[in-house]
C-alpha positions in Angstrom: 33.0 33.3 6.4 29.5 34.6 6.1 26.6 32.3 5.4 23.8 33.1 3.0 20.4 32.9 4.7 18.1 30.4 3.2 14.6 31.3 2.2 11.8 28.8 2.5 10.3 28.1 -0.9 6.7 29.1 -1.1 4.4 26.2 -1.8 2.9 26.3 -5.2 -0.8 27.0 -5.3 -3.1 24.1 -6.1 -5.8 26.2 -7.6 -7.9 26.3 -4.4 -10.5 29.0 -4.7 -10.8 29.5 -0.9 -7.1 30.3 -0.8 -7.3 32.9 -3.5 -6.2 30.8 -6.5 -9.0 31.5 -9.0 -7.1 31.9 -12.2 -7.7 29.1 -14.7 -4.8 26.6 -14.4 -5.6 24.1 -17.1 -7.8 24.1 -20.3 -10.8 22.5 -18.5 -10.8 25.2 -15.8 -10.6 27.9 -18.5 -13.5 26.4 -20.4 -15.7 26.4 -17.3 -14.7 29.9 -16.4 -15.5 31.1 -20.0 -19.0 29.8 -19.8 -21.0 27.9 -17.2 -21.4 24.5 -18.7 -25.2 24.4 -18.0 -25.6 27.1 -20.6 -24.7 24.6 -23.3 -28.2 23.2 -23.5 -29.6 26.3 -25.1 -27.0 26.1 -27.8 -27.7 22.5 -28.5 -31.4 23.2 -28.9 -31.2 26.5 -30.8 -28.0 26.0 -32.8 -26.4 22.6 -33.0 -29.6 20.6 -33.5 -30.0 22.6 -36.7 -26.4 22.8 -37.9 -25.6 19.2 -37.1 -22.3 17.8 -35.8 -20.1 20.0 -38.1 -21.4 23.1 -36.5 -20.5 22.3 -32.9 -17.9 24.4 -31.1 -15.0 22.1 -30.0 -15.1 23.5 -26.4 -18.8 22.5 -26.2 -18.3 19.2 -28.0 -15.5 17.8 -25.8 -16.3 19.7 -22.7 -19.6 21.3 -21.8 -21.8 18.7 -23.6 -20.9 16.3 -20.7 -23.0 18.3 -18.3 -26.0 17.0 -20.2 -24.8 13.4 -20.4 -23.3 13.6 -23.9 -19.9 12.2 -24.9 -18.7 11.8 -28.5 -18.3 8.1 -29.1 -15.4 6.3 -30.7 -15.1 6.2 -34.5 -15.5 2.6 -35.6 -12.4 0.7 -36.8 -9.7 2.4 -34.6 -7.8 -0.2 -32.7 -6.9 0.2 -29.1 -3.2 0.6 -29.8 -3.9 4.0 -31.4 -6.0 5.4 -28.5 -3.2 7.4 -26.9 -1.6 8.5 -30.2 -4.6 10.1 -32.0 -6.0 13.6 -31.5 -9.5 13.9 -30.1 -11.0 14.9 -33.4 -9.4 11.8 -35.0 -11.2 9.6 -32.4 -14.5 11.3 -32.5 -17.4 9.8 -34.4 -20.3 12.0 -35.3 -22.6 10.2 -32.9 -22.9 10.5 -29.1 -23.2 8.3 -26.0 -26.0 9.7 -23.8 -26.5 8.9 -20.2 -30.0 9.1 -18.6 -29.6 10.1 -15.0 -31.6 7.7 -12.7 -30.9 8.7 -9.1 -31.3 5.7 -6.8 -31.8 3.5 -9.9 -35.5 3.9 -9.5 -38.0 4.1 -12.4 -41.6 3.4 -12.9 -42.7 1.0 -15.7 -44.1 4.1 -17.5 -40.6 5.7 -17.3 -39.0 2.4 -18.4 -41.2 2.3 -21.4 -40.1 5.8 -22.4 -36.4 4.8 -21.9 -37.0 1.9 -24.2 -38.8 3.9 -26.8 -36.0 6.5 -27.0 -33.5 3.6 -27.4 -35.5 2.0 -30.1 -36.3 5.2 -32.0 -33.1 7.3 -31.6 -30.2 5.0 -30.4 -30.4 2.0 -32.7 -31.9 0.0 -29.9 -28.8 0.3 -27.7 -29.1 0.5 -23.9 -26.6 -0.5 -21.2 -27.3 -0.6 -17.4 -24.2 1.0 -15.9 -22.7 0.5 -12.5 -23.9 4.0 -11.7 -27.5 2.9 -12.1 -27.8 5.0 -15.3 -29.0 3.9 -18.7 -26.5 4.6 -21.4 -27.4 5.0 -25.1 -25.2 5.0 -28.2 -25.6 6.3 -31.8 -27.3 9.5 -30.6 -27.5 12.4 -33.1 -27.3 15.9 -31.9 -30.2 16.8 -34.2 -32.4 14.5 -32.1 -31.5 15.9 -28.7 -34.4 18.4 -28.3 -37.1 15.7 -28.9 -35.2 13.2 -26.7 -35.1 15.7 -23.9 -38.8 16.4 -24.3 -39.7 12.7 -24.2 -37.5 12.0 -21.2 -38.5 15.1 -19.2 -42.2 14.6 -19.9 -41.7 11.2 -18.1 -39.8 12.9 -15.1 -36.3 11.8 -16.3 -33.3 13.9 -17.0 -29.7 13.8 -18.4 -28.6 16.9 -16.5 -25.2 16.5 -14.9 -25.0 12.9 -15.8 -21.4 13.6 -16.6 -19.0 16.5 -16.3 -17.3 18.2 -13.3 -20.6 18.2 -11.4 -22.7 16.2 -8.8 -23.4 13.1 -10.8 -26.1 10.6 -10.3 -26.7 9.6 -6.7 -26.5 5.9 -6.0 -29.1 4.5 -3.7 -30.1 1.0 -2.6 -32.1 -0.7 -5.3 -34.3 -2.1 -2.6 -34.8 1.1 -0.6 -38.1 1.2 1.2 -38.8 -2.5 0.7 -35.9 -4.4 2.2 -36.5 -6.2 5.5 -33.0 -5.5 6.8 -32.4 -1.9 5.7 -31.6 0.5 8.6 -33.3 3.5 7.0 -34.7 4.5 3.6 -32.5 7.1 2.0 -34.9 7.9 -0.8 -36.2 11.2 0.7 -32.6 12.5 1.0 -31.8 11.5 -2.6 -35.0 13.2 -3.8 -34.3 16.4 -1.8 -30.7 16.7 -2.9 -31.8 16.3 -6.5 -34.6 18.9 -6.1 -32.4 21.5 -4.4 -29.0 21.2 -6.0 -28.9 19.3 -9.3 -28.8 22.0 -12.0 -27.8 24.7 -9.5 -25.0 26.7 -11.1 -23.3 27.1 -7.7 -22.3 23.4 -8.0 -21.9 23.1 -11.7 -18.2 24.1 -11.7 -16.4 21.6 -9.5 -12.7 20.6 -9.7 -13.7 17.2 -11.0 -16.7 14.9 -10.9 -18.5 14.3 -7.6 -20.0 10.9 -6.9 -22.6 10.3 -4.1 -24.0 7.2 -2.5 -26.9 7.2 0.0 -28.2 3.9 1.3 -29.7 2.2 4.3 -27.9 -0.9 3.3 -24.2 -1.4 2.5 -25.0 -2.2 -1.1 -23.8 0.8 -3.1 -20.0 0.5 -2.9 -19.9 3.4 -0.4 -16.2 2.8 0.4 -15.2 4.2 -3.0 -17.4 7.3 -3.3 -16.5 11.0 -3.0 -19.2 11.1 -0.4 -21.4 8.4 1.1 -24.1 8.1 3.7 -24.5 4.6 5.1 -27.3 3.5 7.3 -26.5 3.0 10.9 -28.3 2.7 14.3 -27.2 5.2 16.9 -27.7 3.9 20.4 -29.3 7.2 21.5 -30.7 8.8 18.4 -31.9 5.8 16.4 -31.5 5.2 12.7 -29.5 7.6 10.6 -26.4 7.7 8.5 -22.6 7.3 8.9 -20.7 9.8 6.8 -17.7 8.8 4.5 -15.7 11.1 2.3 -12.7 10.7 -0.1 -13.1 7.4 -1.7 -12.4 6.7 -5.4 -10.7 4.4 -7.8 -9.1 5.1 -11.2 -5.3 5.3 -11.3 -5.0 6.3 -7.6 -7.5 4.2 -5.7 -8.4 5.2 -2.2 -10.9 3.9 0.4 -13.1 6.6 1.8 -12.6 7.8 5.4 -15.3 7.9 8.0 -15.8 11.2 9.7 -17.2 9.5 12.8 -20.5 11.4 12.6 -24.2 10.4 12.8 -26.4 12.2 10.4 -30.2 12.2 10.7 -32.2 11.8 7.5 -33.5 15.3 7.4 -29.9 16.7 7.7 -28.4 14.7 4.9 -29.0 17.4 2.2 -27.4 20.2 4.2 -24.4 18.0 5.1 -24.1 16.9 1.5 -24.1 20.6 0.4 -21.4 21.4 3.0 -19.1 18.6 1.7 -19.5 19.5 -1.9 -18.9 23.2 -1.1 -15.6 22.2 0.6 -14.7 20.4 -2.6 -15.7 23.3 -4.8 -13.8 25.8 -2.7 -10.7 23.9 -1.5 -10.4 21.2 -4.2 -7.3 21.1 -6.2 -7.7 22.7 -9.7 -4.1 23.1 -10.9 -3.5 19.5 -12.0 -6.5 17.6 -13.3 -5.2 14.2 -12.3 -5.2 15.4 -8.6 -8.5 17.2 -8.7 -10.7 14.6 -7.1 -11.8 15.2 -3.5 -9.9 12.1 -2.3 -6.6 13.9 -2.7 -7.8 16.8 -0.5 -9.1 14.3 2.1 -5.9 12.4 2.1 -3.8 15.6 2.7 -6.1 17.0 5.3 -7.2 13.8 7.1 -10.7 13.1 8.4 -10.4 15.2 11.6 -9.5 18.5 9.7 -12.1 17.8 7.1 -14.8 17.4 9.7 -13.6 20.5 11.5 -13.8 22.6 8.4 -17.2 21.2 7.5 -18.6 22.0 11.0 -17.0 25.4 11.5 -16.9 27.0 8.1 -19.9 25.5 6.3 -22.5 24.0 8.7 -21.8 26.4 11.6 -22.6 23.6 14.1 -21.2 20.5 15.6 -22.3 17.1 14.3 -23.1 14.1 16.5 -20.5 11.5 17.0 -21.7 8.1 15.7 -20.9 4.4 15.4 -19.6 2.6 12.3 -22.2 0.7 10.2 -22.2 -3.1 10.3 -20.1 -4.8 7.7 -21.9 -7.4 5.6 -20.4 -10.9 5.4 -21.3 -11.3 1.7 -22.0 -8.6 -0.9 -25.6 -7.5 -1.5 -26.4 -8.0 -5.1 -30.2 -8.6 -4.8 -30.2 -11.3 -7.5 -33.0 -13.9 -7.1 -36.4 -13.9 -5.5 -36.7 -12.1 -2.1 -39.6 -11.2 0.1 -40.2 -7.5 0.8 -41.1 -6.2 4.2 -44.7 -5.7 3.0 -45.1 -9.4 2.1 -44.7 -9.0 -1.7 -41.6 -10.1 -3.5 -38.9 -8.5 -5.6 -37.0 -10.3 -8.4 -33.4 -9.5 -9.2 -32.3 -10.5 -12.7 -28.9 -10.5 -14.4 -28.1 -9.5 -17.9 -24.5 -10.0 -18.9 -22.4 -7.0 -18.0 -25.5 -4.7 -18.1 -26.0 -5.0 -21.8 -29.7 -4.9 -22.7 -31.6 -3.0 -25.4 -34.5 -0.7 -25.7 -36.7 -3.6 -27.0 -35.7 -5.6 -23.9 -36.6 -2.8 -21.5 -40.0 -2.3 -23.3 -40.6 -6.0 -22.8 -39.6 -5.8 -19.1 -42.1 -3.0 -18.5 -44.8 -5.1 -20.1 -43.9 -8.2 -18.1 -43.7 -6.3 -14.8 -47.1 -4.8 -15.3 -48.6 -8.1 -16.2 -47.3 -9.3 -12.9 -48.9 -6.4 -11.1 -45.7 -4.3 -10.7 -45.1 -0.7 -11.6 -41.6 -0.3 -10.2 -38.3 -1.3 -11.6 -34.8 -0.5 -10.3 -31.3 -0.7 -11.6 -28.4 -1.8 -9.4 -24.8 -0.7 -9.0 -23.8 -4.1 -10.3 -25.4 -3.6 -13.7 -28.4 -5.7 -12.8 -32.2 -5.1 -12.9 -34.9 -5.6 -10.2 -38.7 -5.8 -10.5 -40.5 -4.8 -7.2 -43.9 -5.4 -5.7 -44.7 -8.9 -7.2 -47.3 -11.0 -5.5 -46.4 -14.6 -4.7 -48.8 -15.9 -7.3 -47.0 -14.0 -10.0 -43.4 -14.8 -9.2 -43.0 -17.9 -11.4 -44.6 -16.3 -14.4 -42.4 -13.2 -14.1 -39.3 -15.4 -13.7 -40.1 -17.2 -16.9 -40.8 -14.0 -18.8 -37.5 -12.4 -17.6 -35.6 -15.5 -18.5 -37.0 -15.3 -22.0 -35.5 -11.9 -22.3 -32.1 -13.1 -21.2 -32.6 -11.8 -17.7 -32.0 -14.7 -15.4 -33.1 -14.7 -11.7 -31.0 -17.8 -10.9 -27.9 -17.1 -13.0 -24.6 -19.0 -12.9 -22.0 -17.5 -10.6 -20.1 -16.2 -13.7 -23.1 -14.4 -15.2 -24.0 -13.1 -11.7 -20.5 -11.8 -11.0 -19.4 -10.2 -14.2 -19.3 -6.5 -14.9 -17.8 -4.5 -17.8 -17.3 -0.9 -18.9 -18.3 0.4 -22.3 -14.9 -0.6 -23.9 -13.5 -0.3 -27.3 -16.8 -0.5 -29.1 -17.8 3.0 -28.2 -15.4 4.6 -25.7 -12.6 6.9 -26.9 -10.4 6.1 -23.9 -10.6 2.4 -24.2 -7.7 0.1 -25.3 -9.6 -3.2 -25.5 -13.0 -4.7 -26.1 -15.1 -5.4 -23.0 -18.8 -6.1 -23.4 -18.5 -8.7 -26.1 -15.6 -10.2 -24.2 -17.7 -10.5 -21.1 -20.4 -12.3 -23.0 -17.9 -14.7 -24.4 -16.2 -15.2 -21.0 -19.5 -16.0 -19.3 -20.5 -18.5 -22.0 -17.1 -20.3 -21.8 -17.0 -20.5 -18.0 -20.6 -21.8 -17.8 -19.6 -24.6 -20.1 -16.2 -25.4 -18.7 -16.9 -25.1 -15.0 -20.1 -27.1 -14.8 -18.3 -29.6 -12.6 -17.5 -27.1 -9.8 -20.3 -24.6 -10.1 -22.1 -26.0 -7.1 -18.9 -25.5 -5.1 -18.9 -21.8 -5.8 -21.4 -20.7 -3.2 -20.5 -17.0 -3.4 -20.2 -15.5 -6.9 -16.7 -14.7 -7.9 -16.8 -11.2 -9.3 -15.0 -10.6 -12.6 -14.8 -7.0 -13.6 -13.5 -6.1 -17.1 -12.2 -2.5 -17.9 -11.1 -1.2 -21.2 -8.5 1.3 -19.8 -7.0 2.3 -16.4 -9.9 4.5 -15.3 -11.7 1.7 -13.5 -15.3 2.5 -14.5 -16.0 -1.1 -13.8 -14.3 -1.0 -10.4 -11.6 -3.5 -11.2 -9.6 -2.9 -8.0 -12.5 -4.0 -5.8 -13.3 -7.2 -7.8 -12.3 -10.8 -7.0 -10.7 -10.8 -10.4 -10.2 -7.3 -11.9 -9.0 -7.0 -15.5 -7.4 -3.7 -16.7 -7.2 -3.5 -20.4 -3.9 -2.7 -22.1 -1.8 -3.7 -25.1 0.4 -6.7 -24.2 2.9 -8.9 -26.0 1.8 -12.5 -26.9 4.2 -15.5 -27.0 5.3 -14.5 -30.4 6.1 -10.9 -29.5 3.0 -9.5 -31.2 1.2 -6.5 -29.7 -2.3 -7.7 -28.9 -5.2 -6.8 -26.6 -4.8 -8.0 -23.1 -5.1 -7.3 -19.4 -3.2 -6.5 -16.2 -4.7 -8.7 -13.5 -5.9 -7.5 -10.1 -6.8 -10.4 -7.7 -8.6 -10.4 -4.4 -10.0 -6.9 -4.2 -13.3 -6.3 -2.4 -15.6 -4.2 -0.3 -17.3 -4.9 3.0 -15.3 -7.5 4.9 -12.7 -7.6 2.2 -12.5 -3.8 1.6 -9.2 -3.2 -0.2 -7.6 -3.3 -3.6 -6.6 -6.4 -5.6 -3.2 -7.9 -5.6 -1.1 -7.4 -8.7 1.4 -9.9 -9.7 4.6 -8.3 -10.9 4.9 -8.4 -14.6 1.9 -10.7 -15.1 -0.3 -10.0 -18.1 -3.0 -12.1 -19.8 -3.8 -11.8 -23.5 -7.4 -11.5 -24.5 -7.3 -14.8 -26.2 -6.0 -16.5 -23.0 -8.6 -14.8 -20.7 -11.1 -17.7 -20.3 -8.3 -20.2 -19.8 -6.7 -18.0 -17.2 -9.9 -17.3 -15.2 -10.8 -21.0 -15.3 -7.4 -22.0 -14.0 -7.5 -19.5 -11.1 -11.0 -20.5 -10.1 -10.1 -24.2 -10.1 -7.0 -23.5 -8.0 -9.2 -21.6 -5.5 -11.8 -24.3 -5.2 -9.1 -27.0 -4.8 -6.9 -25.1 -2.3 -9.4 -23.1 -0.1 -10.0 -23.7 3.5 -13.5 -24.2 4.8 -15.6 -20.9 4.4 -12.5 -19.1 3.0 -13.5 -16.3 0.7 -11.7 -15.7 -2.6 -9.9 -12.5 -1.4 -8.7 -14.4 1.7 -7.3 -17.2 -0.4 -5.6 -14.8 -2.8 -3.9 -13.1 0.1 -2.1 -16.3 1.1 -1.9 -18.1 -2.2 1.4 -18.8 -4.0 2.1 -16.8 -7.1 2.0 -20.0 -9.1 -1.6 -20.6 -8.2 -2.6 -17.1 -9.4 -1.0 -17.2 -12.8 
């Protein structure tokens, strides 16, 4: 009896350009092939600003506009239960969200004043500080974009590649150049990458978005970035950076992998270009949900990724290097801190990053009155004023507090973050920003008796959908918005709960309790209950993630 020889099935191509798969494999890839997204600005200025919303080509509207920081915002009145059932054109309002790209979170007070004026004049006074150190507007009209760009760019600001399948804003330490304990100031590398590569069409068509962090301190969530350079001392070569690749959150969270290299400051831009080129050429383009660089790094492993980087792109070997020190507690820079030059910086907390153009104008004025001309935004949706003389600290603290920006906030105000949510985002299922404000107010009132016992802020991150823009998996208490059933069987807004996630010493993703959901109305009761259980049951110096890892399910519900 003869046997039929078996043939090995050829592996399906993943859309990797370097392996010859250049045909568009999904609508997003076709759109980018049809026209480089950076070309859309000319159409906005020359056509759409004159025709208005009705004249915008759909491929530009829901695709290429993002390369200049523009997303259509959610039409008012559409509840979260309909998010997944409606077509994009049914969700679209005729207004836009606009992100101002602020690399390293650094602005001058003159720039901050322009940001505030644009908010006041063109965005109904909306402005949110994002956890990407951007400023995000709402209610923007396409007709106003030419003048908005003119005002921002005259001040040295841009919206270019604030969104889209592109190299997005580069996170940097908000205290770069002034912190006493930073290993190295990464600002020159951030500036050089921006000068060389942002707006370069060679990197404007990536498989998906590409997120970068560069910091001399571990204060930029480097573990969950596509690429991160973290300050480290090499025993022979001195201060430089440790290179991480392949981190990310959303529905498939992964901690980045160290490549085991030491990168001097001057080499950071070239190494960055090498890594992003690998992503462009070898990244998966067939399935969009597998197109982030983290999937390539997971499949290749750190050793192969480093080998390809060195041999195919850099054409040289990198130095081996040590791992950076891991902080015992997160750096959030809230409060009053002395700079290495003897002046002070003040870190202040709005609730979940929500401010306004009027607030930012007032911050600029208050900072200048205190002798400062530099303000920075943080990856935790906070704001910092730099370069304040000791004699001006108390006056500035009072002025900021009057604007709702507290430098000595409660642990709950200090630890809360929230994404845009149902108010404006077309992907959202639940409300977030207003809920964060309500939650903070309730916790400040209810937990007065134990607030002094919470020596390290317990982070509460609220997200309106599974995409984790508010980094729910790395929060002490992470809340993923979804529709849930209440006690009467009604479908209502609620959350899946992630507990005990973290970065640094507690790097890892939160614990999910099987089948446990919390309705929006129960949220403050639930958070209060879990916090009280932690304070009552913790061991000496036990951090919240450590307690969660050993706690009984009953104490977490």
